[in-house]
C-alpha positions in Angstrom: 0.0 -0.5 -0.4 1.0 3.3 -1.2 0.7 6.7 0.8 -2.6 7.9 -0.4 -3.0 10.1 -3.1 -5.2 12.5 -1.7 -2.5 12.7 1.4 0.4 13.4 -1.1 -0.8 16.9 -2.1 -1.8 18.3 1.6 -0.7 20.9 2.9 1.3 19.3 5.2 3.3 17.5 2.6 3.4 20.7 0.2 5.1 22.5 2.9 7.6 19.6 3.8 8.7 20.3 0.6 9.0 23.4 0.5 6.5 24.1 -1.9 3.3 27.2 -2.1 0.6 26.9 0.6 -2.3 28.2 1.4 -1.8 28.4 5.2 0.9 27.4 7.1 -0.1 23.6 8.1 -0.1 22.7 11.7 0.2 19.3 14.0 1.4 18.6 17.4 4.1 16.5 18.9 2.4 14.0 21.0 -1.1 15.4 19.9 -2.3 12.1 20.3 -3.2 10.8 24.0 -1.2 13.1 26.8 -4.0 15.3 27.4 -7.1 14.1 25.8 -10.2 13.2 27.9 -11.0 10.5 25.2 -7.2 8.9 24.9 -7.4 8.9 29.4 -10.7 6.2 28.9 -8.9 4.2 26.3 -5.8 3.9 27.9 -7.5 2.9 31.3 -6.4 -0.1 32.7 -4.3 -1.1 29.1 0.0 -0.9 29.8 1.8 1.8 27.6 3.5 -0.5 25.1 0.3 -3.3 25.1 -1.9 0.0 23.5 1.0 0.4 21.3 0.6 -3.3 19.7 -3.3 -3.4 19.6 -4.0 -2.1 15.9 -7.5 -1.5 17.3 -6.5 0.8 19.9 -3.5 2.5 18.1 -6.1 3.6 15.2 -8.1 5.1 17.6 -6.0 6.8 19.6 -4.1 8.3 16.1 -7.5 9.5 14.4 -8.7 11.8 18.2 -6.7 14.6 17.9 -7.6 14.8 13.9 -11.1 14.4 14.6 -10.7 17.0 17.9 -8.2 19.3 16.2 -8.4 19.1 12.9 -4.8 19.3 12.5 -3.2 19.3 9.4 -2.0 15.4 10.0 -1.6 12.7 11.9 1.4 11.4 14.3 1.5 7.6 14.5 1.0 7.0 18.2 3.8 4.6 19.3 7.1 4.9 21.5 10.4 4.8 20.7 11.3 1.8 22.3 8.6 -0.4 21.2 10.8 -2.5 18.4 12.8 -3.1 21.2 10.1 -4.6 23.1 9.0 -6.6 19.4 12.3 -7.8 19.0 11.9 -9.5 22.3 14.5 -6.8 24.8 12.9 -7.6 28.7 11.8 -3.7 28.7 8.3 -1.8 29.9 7.6 1.8 30.9 7.2 2.1 33.7 4.4 5.2 34.8 6.1 8.3 36.1 9.6 6.9 35.3 9.6 5.5 31.8 10.9 3.4 29.6 13.0 0.5 31.9 15.2 -2.2 30.9 16.2 -5.6 32.8 19.4 -6.0 31.3 21.7 -2.9 30.4 23.8 -3.6 27.2 27.3 -3.9 28.0 29.1 -5.8 25.5 29.0 -6.7 22.0 27.9 -10.1 22.7 25.2 -7.8 24.6 24.4 -6.2 21.0 24.2 -9.7 19.0 21.8 -11.2 20.9 19.5 -8.2 20.5 17.8 -9.3 17.2 17.6 -7.5 14.1 14.0 -6.2 13.3 11.4 -7.9 10.4 8.6 -6.9 9.3 6.7 -9.9 10.9 8.0 -8.6 14.6 5.4 -6.1 14.2 2.3 -6.7 11.5 0.5 -5.2 14.2 2.4 -2.0 12.8 1.1 -3.1 9.3 -2.6 -3.4 10.3 -2.7 -0.3 12.4 -1.4 2.3 9.3 -3.3 0.7 7.1 -6.5 0.9 8.8 -5.1 5.0 10.0 -4.8 5.4 5.9 -8.3 4.1 5.1 -9.6 6.4 7.8 -7.7 9.3 7.3 -8.4 10.5 3.6 -7.0 13.5 2.2 -5.2 13.7 6.0 -1.1 12.5 6.0 -0.1 10.1 8.4 3.3 10.5 10.0 5.1 7.3 10.9 7.6 7.9 13.7 10.7 6.3 14.9 13.3 6.9 18.0 16.8 7.7 16.6 19.8 5.7 17.4 21.2 8.0 20.6 18.2 7.9 22.2 17.4 4.8 21.8 21.0 3.2 22.7 20.8 5.5 25.8 18.3 4.0 26.7 19.7 0.4 26.3 22.9 1.4 28.2 21.2 3.0 31.0 19.1 0.6 31.4 16.3 3.9 31.8 16.1 7.6 31.5 19.2 9.4 32.6 19.6 13.4 33.2 23.7 12.8 32.4 23.9 9.8 29.8 27.4 9.2 31.8 27.3 5.3 31.2 26.3 6.0 27.6 29.2 8.4 26.7 31.5 5.7 29.1 30.4 3.2 26.2 31.0 6.1 23.2 34.3 6.8 24.5 35.3 3.9 26.4 34.2 1.4 23.9 33.8 2.4 20.4 33.6 -1.0 18.8 30.8 -1.9 21.2 29.4 1.9 20.5 29.7 1.5 17.0 28.1 -2.1 16.8 24.9 -1.2 19.3 24.3 2.1 17.0 24.2 0.2 13.7 21.7 -2.1 15.4 19.7 0.4 16.1 19.9 2.3 13.2 19.4 -0.4 11.5 15.9 -1.3 13.5 14.9 2.4 13.3 15.1 2.3 9.5 13.3 -1.5 9.4 10.6 0.3 11.6 10.3 3.4 9.4 10.2 0.7 6.4 7.3 -0.7 7.7 4.9 2.5 8.0 5.9 4.0 4.9 5.3 0.7 3.1 1.9 0.3 4.6 0.4 4.2 3.6 2.4 6.8 5.7 3.0 9.8 4.4 6.5 11.3 5.9 8.6 10.3 8.6 9.7 11.6 12.4 13.5 10.6 13.1 13.2 11.7 17.4 16.6 12.2 19.3 15.2 13.0 22.8 18.6 13.0 24.1 20.8 14.4 21.2 20.8 17.7 23.0 23.6 16.4 25.6 26.1 16.0 23.6 28.6 18.6 21.9 28.6 18.8 18.0 32.5 17.2 17.7 30.9 14.4 19.8 27.3 14.2 17.6 29.4 14.3 14.2 31.4 11.6 14.9 29.9 9.5 17.2 26.6 9.8 16.5 25.5 11.4 13.1 26.6 9.1 10.9 24.1 6.5 12.4 20.9 8.6 12.4 22.1 9.9 8.4 21.7 5.8 7.8 18.2 5.7 9.0 17.0 9.2 7.5 19.0 8.1 3.8 17.3 4.3 4.0 13.6 6.7 4.8 14.9 9.1 2.0 14.9 6.3 -0.4 11.3 5.4 0.2 10.4 9.0 -1.0 8.9 10.6 1.5 9.8 13.8 3.5 11.4 13.2 6.8 11.6 15.4 9.9 14.6 15.4 12.1 13.6 16.7 16.0 15.4 17.0 19.1 15.2 18.2 22.7 17.5 21.1 23.4 19.8 20.7 20.0 20.1 24.5 19.4 24.6 23.8 18.4 23.4 20.5 16.7 20.1 22.0 14.5 22.6 22.6 11.3 24.3 18.9 11.6 21.4 17.2 12.3 19.8 18.6 8.9 23.0 18.0 7.0 22.0 13.7 8.8 19.8 13.8 6.1 16.5 15.9 7.1 14.0 17.6 4.7 12.6 19.4 8.0 14.5 20.2 11.3 12.1 20.3 14.4 13.6 23.0 16.5 12.6 23.3 20.2 11.4 26.2 21.9 15.0 27.5 23.0 15.5 28.9 19.7 14.3 31.3 17.8 13.2 30.9 14.4 14.5 33.8 12.9 18.4 31.7 14.4 17.2 28.4 13.7 15.8 29.2 10.2 20.2 30.2 9.4 22.0 27.4 10.6 19.2 24.8 8.5 20.0 26.5 5.2 17.0 25.9 2.4 15.7 23.2 4.2 11.9 23.2 5.8 11.3 24.4 9.8 9.4 23.0 12.0 7.9 24.1 15.2 8.4 25.7 17.9 5.7 27.4 20.5 6.6 27.2 23.7 4.2 23.9 24.5 4.1 26.0 28.2 2.3 28.9 26.4 -1.3 26.7 25.7 -1.8 27.9 29.3 -2.0 31.7 29.1 -4.4 33.6 28.4 -5.4 32.9 24.6 -4.8 36.0 23.9 -1.5 35.7 24.5 -0.5 32.3 23.2 -2.1 33.4 19.5 0.3 36.5 19.8 3.3 34.4 20.5 1.8 32.0 17.4 1.5 34.8 15.1 5.4 35.9 16.3 6.4 32.1 15.2 4.4 32.2 11.8 6.0 35.1 10.8 9.7 34.0 11.7 8.7 31.0 9.6 8.1 32.9 6.7 12.2 33.3 5.7 12.5 29.2 6.0 12.1 26.9 2.6 8.9 25.9 4.3 7.7 26.0 8.1 5.5 23.3 9.5 3.8 25.5 13.1 3.7 22.8 16.2 5.0 23.1 19.4 8.8 23.4 20.8 8.4 19.9 22.1 5.1 17.5 22.7 1.7 18.3 24.4 2.1 19.0 28.0 -0.6 15.9 29.9 -2.2 19.3 31.9 -2.9 21.2 28.5 -6.9 22.1 27.8 -7.8 20.3 24.7 -9.9 23.5 24.3 -7.0 26.0 24.0 -5.2 23.1 22.1 -8.7 23.8 19.4 -8.0 27.3 19.4 -4.4 27.3 18.6 -5.3 24.6 15.4 -8.0 27.4 14.4 -5.6 30.3 14.5 -3.2 28.7 12.9 -5.0 27.7 10.0 -6.8 30.5 9.5 -3.5 33.0 9.4 -3.2 34.8 6.6 0.0 34.1 4.7 -0.8 36.6 1.9 
């Protein structure tokens, strides 16, 4: 199954390719779930990873923000560690903590023990994407995968980390193990994105939550080549590639050079500073996620500033500078969506 022909001419995909658009497209990272009461209802009593492996539930959760807000794209409901779970890595997502790995990776043997991902590991992903494309019609579906550094950090640390000390210790002190692990994850992420695109996803986003912990030199030497492998594989599928990291103002140029068509910018870096860094690439972002808690007129005034700044780029996709905060009022996101879509670009 290929991406919907109607979605191919959507405002999201046109913007991602730097083409003229009728309005700045808008979608939100973590729009599927988090703050929606209907999401909380269907997730009640269902573990996170179990919900990601239930095709009917994935379709329902992914569709919820599209129905409620009328956003210009759906983002596939999944988690960055799901491919690891699918191939048999012993991990779980603990509420309030995050992904926890039972046996952290330390050696080449540990890396070799992780199976390569094949479509047979994730039949529920293909089913969910196909179901979604049928429901979405002209609204494109963005596929989703974790970038190698971020996924590696969970495997090496055994869970979330602020310092990433064990991860960097491996990167600097055991480069052969690090390289093998990053290659393994890059192949896994590429295969995971391929499954989604071949089932009908119209674009993909590679999400590098923790890349901001790196210096430009260390990113370029130890991480960028592996992210580039994922993005190159996605590029062969003919879909736009979005590359996003948190706290990556010092890495934006490199993240674009890794093979992105669209560089996501978090809220810490104003677009007028980010755009020269990424060159002729499209930018995505980047309203501070906490501004949805401000009075509506304050939120929309700041959103207007983001849209105006985005005019200087090859193309601009409006988004928050990170994911939707769980306490967000859905009605405020609806107002923000309507504002962005009705903002005159002429």
